[in-house]
N, CA, C and O atoms as CSV, one atom per row, in Angstrom:
chain,resi,resn,atom,element,x,y,z
A,1,MET,N,N,-13.197,173.648,-63.083
A,1,MET,CA,C,-12.803,172.713,-64.307
A,1,MET,C,C,-12.623,171.825,-63.321
A,1,MET,O,O,-12.370,171.939,-62.122
A,2,GLY,N,N,-12.857,170.623,-64.280
A,2,GLY,CA,C,-12.691,168.996,-63.643
A,2,GLY,C,C,-11.141,168.443,-63.283
A,2,GLY,O,O,-10.179,169.182,-63.071
A,3,MET,N,N,-11.129,167.468,-63.270
A,3,MET,CA,C,-10.360,166.450,-63.218
A,3,MET,C,C,-9.625,165.878,-64.246
A,3,MET,O,O,-10.083,164.772,-64.534
A,4,GLU,N,N,-8.339,166.306,-65.136
A,4,GLU,CA,C,-7.826,165.812,-66.439
A,4,GLU,C,C,-6.779,164.954,-66.172
A,4,GLU,O,O,-6.020,165.492,-65.366
A,5,ILE,N,N,-6.382,163.775,-66.521
A,5,ILE,CA,C,-5.615,163.051,-66.462
A,5,ILE,C,C,-4.755,162.458,-67.817
A,5,ILE,O,O,-5.220,161.636,-68.606
A,6,ARG,N,N,-3.412,163.057,-67.900
A,6,ARG,CA,C,-2.868,163.105,-68.863
A,6,ARG,C,C,-1.520,162.154,-68.973
A,6,ARG,O,O,-0.447,162.488,-68.469
A,7,LEU,N,N,-1.717,160.956,-69.682
A,7,LEU,CA,C,-0.453,159.989,-69.586
A,7,LEU,C,C,0.678,160.462,-70.480
A,7,LEU,O,O,0.497,160.937,-71.602
A,8,LYS,N,N,2.082,160.265,-69.788
A,8,LYS,CA,C,3.438,160.946,-70.201
A,8,LYS,C,C,4.255,159.645,-71.123
A,8,LYS,O,O,5.459,159.593,-71.374
A,9,VAL,N,N,2.969,158.443,-71.603
A,9,VAL,CA,C,3.623,157.294,-72.287
A,9,VAL,C,C,4.771,157.828,-73.279
A,9,VAL,O,O,5.829,157.199,-73.303
A,10,LYS,N,N,4.668,158.556,-73.805
A,10,LYS,CA,C,5.226,159.310,-75.149
A,10,LYS,C,C,6.548,159.683,-74.806
A,10,LYS,O,O,7.573,159.335,-75.392
A,11,GLU,N,N,6.462,160.338,-73.919
A,11,GLU,CA,C,7.570,161.090,-72.907
A,11,GLU,C,C,8.649,160.071,-72.527
A,11,GLU,O,O,9.802,159.985,-72.948
A,12,VAL,N,N,7.946,159.263,-71.559
A,12,VAL,CA,C,8.862,157.828,-71.155
A,12,VAL,C,C,9.228,157.169,-72.209
A,12,VAL,O,O,10.454,157.095,-72.292
A,13,ALA,N,N,8.475,156.492,-73.326
A,13,ALA,CA,C,8.900,155.496,-74.082
A,13,ALA,C,C,9.945,156.129,-74.654
A,13,ALA,O,O,11.077,155.658,-74.769
A,14,THR,N,N,9.443,157.590,-75.152
A,14,THR,CA,C,10.925,158.191,-76.138
A,14,THR,C,C,12.349,158.229,-75.184
A,14,THR,O,O,13.347,157.813,-75.772
A,15,ARG,N,N,12.531,158.656,-73.863
A,15,ARG,CA,C,13.527,158.739,-73.697
A,15,ARG,C,C,14.213,157.335,-73.107
A,15,ARG,O,O,15.392,157.254,-72.763
A,16,LYS,N,N,13.424,156.449,-73.068
A,16,LYS,CA,C,13.988,154.956,-72.676
A,16,LYS,C,C,14.226,154.158,-74.030
A,16,LYS,O,O,14.525,152.964,-74.066
A,17,GLY,N,N,14.037,155.051,-75.236
A,17,GLY,CA,C,14.371,154.330,-76.387
A,17,GLY,C,C,13.241,153.558,-77.175
A,17,GLY,O,O,13.498,153.119,-78.296
A,18,PHE,N,N,12.235,153.417,-76.719
A,18,PHE,CA,C,10.856,152.681,-77.402
A,18,PHE,C,C,10.445,153.532,-78.142
A,18,PHE,O,O,10.402,154.686,-77.715
A,19,ASN,N,N,9.998,153.233,-79.526
A,19,ASN,CA,C,8.825,153.847,-80.080
A,19,ASN,C,C,7.616,153.488,-80.132
A,19,ASN,O,O,7.250,153.126,-79.014
A,20,GLN,N,N,6.555,153.391,-81.148
A,20,GLN,CA,C,5.419,152.543,-80.959
A,20,GLN,C,C,5.421,151.191,-80.943
A,20,GLN,O,O,5.070,150.442,-80.032
A,21,SER,N,N,5.947,150.869,-82.286
A,21,SER,CA,C,6.079,149.540,-82.337
A,21,SER,C,C,6.697,148.296,-81.182
A,21,SER,O,O,6.159,147.271,-80.764
A,22,SER,N,N,8.027,148.889,-80.906
A,22,SER,CA,C,8.901,148.347,-79.934
A,22,SER,C,C,8.266,148.196,-78.537
A,22,SER,O,O,8.603,147.332,-77.727
A,23,LEU,N,N,7.263,149.171,-78.329
A,23,LEU,CA,C,6.156,149.661,-76.801
A,23,LEU,C,C,5.198,148.603,-77.092
A,23,LEU,O,O,4.894,147.809,-76.202
A,24,SER,N,N,4.770,148.532,-78.084
A,24,SER,CA,C,3.592,147.816,-78.389
A,24,SER,C,C,3.805,146.277,-78.119
A,24,SER,O,O,2.938,145.607,-77.560
A,25,ARG,N,N,4.784,145.851,-78.468
A,25,ARG,CA,C,5.578,144.499,-78.410
A,25,ARG,C,C,5.769,144.381,-77.272
A,25,ARG,O,O,5.114,143.510,-76.698
A,26,ALA,N,N,6.745,145.207,-76.474
A,26,ALA,CA,C,7.187,144.856,-75.153
A,26,ALA,C,C,6.123,145.175,-74.037
A,26,ALA,O,O,6.516,145.163,-72.871
A,27,ALA,N,N,4.777,145.466,-74.316
A,27,ALA,CA,C,3.620,145.715,-73.195
A,27,ALA,C,C,2.649,144.635,-73.504
A,27,ALA,O,O,1.833,144.276,-72.655
A,28,ASN,N,N,2.694,144.214,-74.438
A,28,ASN,CA,C,1.989,143.282,-75.157
A,28,ASN,C,C,0.654,144.143,-75.006
A,28,ASN,O,O,-0.188,144.108,-74.109
A,29,VAL,N,N,0.716,144.883,-76.093
A,29,VAL,CA,C,-0.316,145.965,-76.079
A,29,VAL,C,C,-0.544,146.307,-77.255
A,29,VAL,O,O,0.469,146.575,-77.901
A,30,ASP,N,N,-1.950,146.439,-78.017
A,30,ASP,CA,C,-2.359,146.428,-79.128
A,30,ASP,C,C,-1.418,147.480,-79.890
A,30,ASP,O,O,-1.267,148.491,-79.205
A,31,PHE,N,N,-0.667,147.526,-81.257
A,31,PHE,CA,C,-0.311,148.678,-81.351
A,31,PHE,C,C,-1.036,149.752,-82.001
A,31,PHE,O,O,-0.329,150.680,-82.395
A,32,LYS,N,N,-2.383,149.849,-82.220
A,32,LYS,CA,C,-3.572,150.662,-82.280
A,32,LYS,C,C,-3.466,151.475,-80.941
A,32,LYS,O,O,-3.312,152.691,-80.825
A,33,THR,N,N,-3.572,150.609,-80.045
A,33,THR,CA,C,-4.173,151.218,-78.348
A,33,THR,C,C,-2.609,152.191,-78.428
A,33,THR,O,O,-2.815,153.389,-78.238
A,34,VAL,N,N,-1.112,151.816,-78.683
A,34,VAL,CA,C,-0.485,152.592,-78.553
A,34,VAL,C,C,-0.065,153.705,-78.992
A,34,VAL,O,O,0.679,154.500,-78.418
A,35,LYS,N,N,-0.643,153.798,-80.260
A,35,LYS,CA,C,-0.854,154.438,-81.442
A,35,LYS,C,C,-1.807,155.627,-80.940
A,35,LYS,O,O,-1.287,156.742,-80.907
A,36,ARG,N,N,-2.933,155.527,-80.610
A,36,ARG,CA,C,-3.701,156.307,-79.807
A,36,ARG,C,C,-3.342,157.117,-78.619
A,36,ARG,O,O,-3.558,158.325,-78.518
A,37,ILE,N,N,-2.746,156.323,-77.680
A,37,ILE,CA,C,-2.253,157.043,-76.625
A,37,ILE,C,C,-1.019,157.867,-77.174
A,37,ILE,O,O,-1.214,159.053,-76.912
A,38,PHE,N,N,-0.342,157.762,-77.550
A,38,PHE,CA,C,0.731,158.657,-78.133
A,38,PHE,C,C,0.331,159.794,-78.594
A,38,PHE,O,O,0.876,160.827,-78.207
A,39,GLN,N,N,-0.696,159.815,-79.505
A,39,GLN,CA,C,-1.480,160.820,-79.999
A,39,GLN,C,C,-2.421,161.654,-79.465
A,39,GLN,O,O,-2.788,162.712,-79.975
A,40,ASP,N,N,-2.876,161.106,-78.273
A,40,ASP,CA,C,-4.188,161.777,-77.524
A,40,ASP,C,C,-3.823,161.214,-76.114
A,40,ASP,O,O,-4.521,160.342,-75.596
A,41,PRO,N,N,-2.705,161.732,-75.494
A,41,PRO,CA,C,-2.269,161.511,-73.848
A,41,PRO,C,C,-3.263,161.877,-73.097
A,41,PRO,O,O,-2.945,161.734,-71.916
A,42,THR,N,N,-4.725,162.440,-73.270
A,42,THR,CA,C,-5.616,162.355,-72.756
A,42,THR,C,C,-6.636,161.612,-72.990
A,42,THR,O,O,-7.690,161.929,-72.439
A,43,ARG,N,N,-6.609,160.635,-73.710
A,43,ARG,CA,C,-7.437,159.487,-73.853
A,43,ARG,C,C,-7.838,158.626,-72.704
A,43,ARG,O,O,-6.877,158.200,-72.062
A,44,ASP,N,N,-9.116,158.232,-72.249
A,44,ASP,CA,C,-9.352,157.167,-71.496
A,44,ASP,C,C,-8.548,155.797,-72.053
A,44,ASP,O,O,-8.522,155.407,-73.220
A,45,VAL,N,N,-8.004,155.277,-71.074
A,45,VAL,CA,C,-7.034,153.973,-71.173
A,45,VAL,C,C,-7.777,152.848,-70.147
A,45,VAL,O,O,-8.767,153.210,-69.511
A,46,SER,N,N,-7.474,152.042,-70.069
A,46,SER,CA,C,-7.402,151.082,-68.947
A,46,SER,C,C,-6.729,150.906,-67.789
A,46,SER,O,O,-5.534,150.834,-68.077
A,47,VAL,N,N,-6.897,150.798,-66.600
A,47,VAL,CA,C,-5.680,150.525,-65.652
A,47,VAL,C,C,-4.840,149.500,-66.265
A,47,VAL,O,O,-3.648,149.774,-66.405
A,48,SER,N,N,-5.242,148.433,-66.628
A,48,SER,CA,C,-4.501,147.296,-67.283
A,48,SER,C,C,-3.383,147.337,-68.151
A,48,SER,O,O,-2.297,146.768,-68.046
A,49,THR,N,N,-3.870,148.188,-69.130
A,49,THR,CA,C,-2.851,148.605,-70.041
A,49,THR,C,C,-2.072,149.615,-69.830
A,49,THR,O,O,-1.017,149.678,-70.460
A,50,VAL,N,N,-2.441,150.682,-68.846
A,50,VAL,CA,C,-1.369,151.286,-68.429
A,50,VAL,C,C,-0.120,150.586,-67.493
A,50,VAL,O,O,1.098,150.738,-67.584
A,51,VAL,N,N,-0.722,149.974,-66.801
A,51,VAL,CA,C,0.194,148.834,-65.887
A,51,VAL,C,C,1.248,148.150,-66.754
A,51,VAL,O,O,2.477,148.193,-66.685
A,52,LYS,N,N,0.365,147.454,-67.653
A,52,LYS,CA,C,1.514,146.647,-68.701
A,52,LYS,C,C,2.507,147.598,-69.276
A,52,LYS,O,O,3.652,147.168,-69.420
A,53,ILE,N,N,2.163,149.207,-69.736
A,53,ILE,CA,C,3.275,149.845,-69.968
A,53,ILE,C,C,4.112,150.008,-69.180
A,53,ILE,O,O,5.263,149.701,-69.491
A,54,ALA,N,N,3.813,150.583,-67.804
A,54,ALA,CA,C,4.368,150.993,-67.288
A,54,ALA,C,C,5.838,149.617,-67.055
A,54,ALA,O,O,7.051,149.814,-66.990
A,55,TRP,N,N,5.204,148.549,-66.996
A,55,TRP,CA,C,5.967,147.286,-66.571
A,55,TRP,C,C,7.339,147.352,-67.852
A,55,TRP,O,O,8.564,147.463,-67.830
A,56,ALA,N,N,6.312,147.215,-68.841
A,56,ALA,CA,C,7.588,147.193,-70.239
A,56,ALA,C,C,8.432,148.271,-69.921
A,56,ALA,O,O,9.590,147.869,-69.799
A,57,LEU,N,N,8.302,149.612,-69.718
A,57,LEU,CA,C,9.082,150.519,-69.417
A,57,LEU,C,C,9.996,150.633,-68.294
A,57,LEU,O,O,10.952,151.404,-68.208
A,58,ASN,N,N,9.575,149.735,-67.398
A,58,ASN,CA,C,10.424,149.634,-65.917
A,58,ASN,C,C,10.169,150.897,-65.297
A,58,ASN,O,O,11.188,151.584,-65.233
A,59,VAL,N,N,9.212,151.393,-64.851
A,59,VAL,CA,C,8.892,152.548,-64.179
A,59,VAL,C,C,7.621,152.572,-63.519
A,59,VAL,O,O,6.554,152.230,-64.028
A,60,PRO,N,N,7.825,153.054,-62.196
A,60,PRO,CA,C,6.682,153.150,-61.376
A,60,PRO,C,C,5.558,153.744,-62.297
A,60,PRO,O,O,5.779,154.524,-63.223
A,61,LEU,N,N,4.261,153.252,-61.904
A,61,LEU,CA,C,2.755,153.750,-62.596
A,61,LEU,C,C,2.612,154.936,-62.493
A,61,LEU,O,O,2.011,155.593,-63.343
A,62,ALA,N,N,3.257,155.556,-61.187
A,62,ALA,CA,C,2.835,157.008,-61.586
A,62,ALA,C,C,3.463,158.529,-62.243
A,62,ALA,O,O,3.122,159.710,-62.302
A,63,ASP,N,N,4.684,157.586,-62.710
A,63,ASP,CA,C,5.428,158.217,-63.547
A,63,ASP,C,C,5.195,158.257,-65.121
A,63,ASP,O,O,6.053,158.543,-65.957
A,64,LEU,N,N,3.744,157.882,-65.386
A,64,LEU,CA,C,3.208,157.757,-66.171
A,64,LEU,C,C,1.737,158.505,-66.366
A,64,LEU,O,O,0.952,158.493,-67.314
A,65,LEU,N,N,1.694,159.132,-65.128
A,65,LEU,CA,C,0.855,159.852,-64.789
A,65,LEU,C,C,0.611,161.402,-64.751
A,65,LEU,O,O,1.382,161.723,-63.846
A,66,GLU,N,N,0.072,162.446,-65.135
A,66,GLU,CA,C,-0.233,163.760,-64.655
A,66,GLU,C,C,-1.344,164.348,-64.580
A,66,GLU,O,O,-2.143,164.479,-65.507
A,67,VAL,N,N,-1.434,164.643,-63.744
A,67,VAL,CA,C,-3.201,165.018,-62.892
A,67,VAL,C,C,-3.042,166.437,-62.993
A,67,VAL,O,O,-2.022,167.022,-62.629
A,68,SER,N,N,-4.219,167.081,-63.571
A,68,SER,CA,C,-4.348,168.293,-63.198
A,68,SER,C,C,-6.161,168.802,-62.616
A,68,SER,O,O,-7.147,168.167,-62.991
A,69,GLY,N,N,-6.246,169.961,-61.728
A,69,GLY,CA,C,-7.258,169.965,-61.484
A,69,GLY,C,C,-7.721,169.235,-60.382
A,69,GLY,O,O,-6.977,168.606,-59.630
A,70,GLU,N,N,-9.277,169.329,-60.243
A,70,GLU,CA,C,-9.325,168.545,-59.050
A,70,GLU,C,C,-10.928,167.629,-59.594
A,70,GLU,O,O,-11.636,167.925,-60.557
A,71,PRO,N,N,-11.117,166.561,-58.669
A,71,PRO,CA,C,-12.266,166.062,-59.054
A,71,PRO,C,C,-13.688,166.659,-58.516
A,71,PRO,O,O,-13.919,167.369,-57.537
A,72,HIS,N,N,-14.462,166.177,-59.399
A,72,HIS,CA,C,-15.633,167.039,-59.004
A,72,HIS,C,C,-15.924,167.005,-57.517
A,72,HIS,O,O,-15.591,166.020,-56.856
A,73,SER,N,N,-16.460,167.920,-57.033
A,73,SER,CA,C,-16.519,167.938,-55.180
A,73,SER,C,C,-17.820,167.083,-55.060
A,73,SER,O,O,-18.727,166.894,-55.871
A,74,ARG,N,N,-17.636,166.657,-53.875
A,74,ARG,CA,C,-18.760,165.847,-53.556
A,74,ARG,C,C,-19.588,166.324,-52.320
A,74,ARG,O,O,-18.857,166.562,-51.359
A,75,PRO,N,N,-20.732,166.498,-52.118
A,75,PRO,CA,C,-21.292,167.317,-51.194
A,75,PRO,C,C,-20.945,166.476,-49.872
A,75,PRO,O,O,-21.027,165.256,-49.726
A,76,THR,N,N,-20.515,167.503,-48.895
A,76,THR,CA,C,-20.308,166.959,-47.531
A,76,THR,C,C,-21.525,167.171,-46.639
A,76,THR,O,O,-22.362,168.071,-46.708
A,77,PRO,N,N,-21.432,165.997,-45.657
A,77,PRO,CA,C,-22.378,166.023,-44.737
A,77,PRO,C,C,-22.805,167.285,-43.796
A,77,PRO,O,O,-21.835,167.812,-43.251
A,78,ASP,N,N,-23.878,167.780,-43.546
A,78,ASP,CA,C,-24.432,168.765,-42.724
A,78,ASP,C,C,-23.629,168.368,-41.582
A,78,ASP,O,O,-23.568,167.166,-41.325
A,79,GLU,N,N,-22.881,169.366,-40.717
A,79,GLU,CA,C,-22.025,168.648,-39.503
A,79,GLU,C,C,-23.121,169.231,-38.426
A,79,GLU,O,O,-22.774,169.117,-37.250
A,80,SER,N,N,-24.400,169.841,-38.672
A,80,SER,CA,C,-24.732,170.531,-38.028
A,80,SER,C,C,-26.211,169.239,-37.364
A,80,SER,O,O,-26.975,169.279,-36.400
A,81,SER,N,N,-26.036,168.431,-38.287
A,81,SER,CA,C,-27.271,167.321,-37.908
A,81,SER,C,C,-26.915,166.249,-36.882
A,81,SER,O,O,-27.751,165.408,-36.552
């Protein structure tokens, strides 16, 4: 299984009293983008969007990320050569 990144934007925003509309305005992120993140937290989103949202929510970026699994492994160099 590969790595999966899930955004916890909906949970954090709700806990801090934001809905989709108010978060969109506070983060200066398109409403449709916020709506998609709320509906599909595993959706690929640009880093700059997540940074804007973290800033608007006044939380560290790491608070919005949940990582599970492991990235695909890279081949290791043969230590005998």
